[in-house]
C-alpha positions in Angstrom: 42.3 133.9 109.3 41.7 137.6 109.5 42.3 138.0 105.7 39.6 135.4 105.0 37.1 137.3 107.2 37.9 140.6 105.3 37.5 138.8 102.0 34.2 137.3 103.0 32.9 140.7 104.2 34.0 142.3 100.9 32.2 139.6 98.9 29.0 140.1 100.9 29.1 143.8 100.4 29.2 143.3 96.6 26.2 141.0 96.4 22.8 142.6 95.9 19.3 141.2 96.4 18.0 143.4 93.6 18.2 142.1 90.0 16.9 143.4 86.7 14.0 141.1 85.6 12.2 141.2 82.3 8.4 141.1 82.7 6.7 138.5 80.7 4.1 139.8 78.3 0.5 139.4 79.4 -1.4 136.7 77.6 -5.1 136.6 77.5 -6.5 133.1 77.3 -8.9 132.5 74.4 -11.7 130.0 75.2 -13.4 128.9 72.0 -14.5 125.5 73.4 -16.9 126.6 76.1 -19.2 123.7 77.0 -22.9 124.2 76.4 -25.0 124.7 79.5 -26.6 121.4 80.7 -29.6 121.5 83.0 -30.8 118.8 85.3 -34.4 119.8 84.8 -36.5 117.5 82.7 -38.9 120.4 82.0 -36.7 122.0 79.3 -38.3 122.0 75.9 -36.6 120.1 73.1 -36.4 123.3 71.0 -34.1 124.8 73.6 -31.9 121.6 73.7 -31.5 121.7 69.9 -30.6 125.4 70.0 -27.9 124.7 72.6 -26.6 121.8 70.6 -26.4 124.0 67.5 -24.5 126.7 69.4 -22.1 124.1 70.8 -21.5 122.7 67.3 -20.8 126.3 65.9 -18.3 127.0 68.7 -16.5 123.7 68.0 -16.3 124.5 64.2 -14.4 127.7 64.8 -10.6 127.5 64.4 -8.8 127.0 67.7 -5.9 129.4 68.5 -2.8 128.3 70.4 -4.7 129.0 73.6 -3.6 132.6 74.3 -3.3 135.9 72.5 -0.5 138.2 73.5 -1.5 141.8 74.2 0.6 144.5 72.6 2.7 146.4 75.1 2.7 150.2 75.4 6.2 151.3 76.2 5.0 154.4 78.0 2.9 152.3 80.4 5.7 149.8 80.9 8.3 152.5 81.9 7.0 154.2 85.0 8.4 157.5 86.3 10.9 157.2 89.1 11.8 153.5 88.7 15.0 151.7 87.7 15.2 149.9 84.4 17.7 148.3 82.1 16.8 149.0 78.5 18.3 148.4 75.0 18.2 151.4 72.8 20.2 152.0 69.6 22.2 148.8 70.0 23.4 149.8 73.5 22.3 148.7 77.0 21.5 151.4 79.6 20.6 151.2 83.3 18.4 154.2 83.8 16.0 155.9 86.2 13.0 157.3 84.3 12.4 161.0 84.8 9.5 161.8 82.6 7.9 161.3 79.2 7.8 164.3 76.8 5.4 163.2 74.1 7.0 160.2 72.4 10.4 160.8 74.0 11.7 159.2 77.2 13.8 161.5 79.5 15.9 159.6 81.9 19.3 159.6 83.6 21.9 156.8 84.3 21.6 155.1 87.7 24.9 156.4 89.1 25.0 159.8 87.3 21.9 162.0 87.9 23.5 165.0 86.2 23.6 163.3 82.8 20.3 163.4 80.9 19.5 160.8 78.3 16.6 161.1 75.7 15.2 158.2 73.8 12.4 158.1 71.3 9.9 155.2 72.0 10.8 153.6 68.7 14.5 153.3 69.7 13.7 151.2 72.8 13.4 147.5 72.4 10.2 146.7 74.3 10.9 143.0 74.6 14.1 143.6 76.6 12.9 146.2 79.2 14.0 144.8 82.6 12.8 146.4 85.8 14.9 146.4 89.0 13.2 144.1 91.5 13.9 142.4 94.7 14.9 138.8 94.2 13.8 136.5 97.0 15.9 133.4 96.0 19.1 135.5 96.1 18.1 136.9 99.5 17.5 133.4 100.8 20.9 132.2 99.5 22.6 135.2 101.2 20.8 134.5 104.4 21.8 130.8 104.4 25.4 131.6 103.7 25.4 134.2 106.5 24.0 131.6 108.9 26.6 129.1 107.9 29.3 131.7 108.3 28.1 132.5 111.8 28.0 128.8 112.6 31.5 128.3 111.4 32.7 131.3 113.4 31.1 130.1 116.6 32.6 126.6 116.0 36.0 128.1 115.4 35.7 130.1 118.7 34.6 127.1 120.7 37.3 124.8 119.2 40.0 127.4 119.8 39.3 127.5 123.6 
């Protein structure tokens, strides 16, 4: 029984609520099919109505995009100083803490080795696979539920043993 408790305690110490998550690119919606303004007033001149109808027809004749346009991502804005990231550069994956930007070069160090300095040019870094270390609420909830179940089982074992 005591070995099981040590094993469970060891497993809980290895689990982290922080995960590396890739931010989704920001998409700006394109709204080419805006409806023409309609007024409830009967005092609007017929000339204005035909102008609105012409404008609505012109908007409908424009080609419709897929609904969103992705905005190009600037790597220097995406990698903030002092934060943890997982990046792919030169075919390898690195878990780094960003120190600073020197022109077009990123100066960083590995997460567990602050004495080692890494330098990457912004063209070496794969911008689509930059993952920021963030708190994961679902993992935290799972750990909490498992801890409560473990406490409940422990209390039940103590009561049943008496």
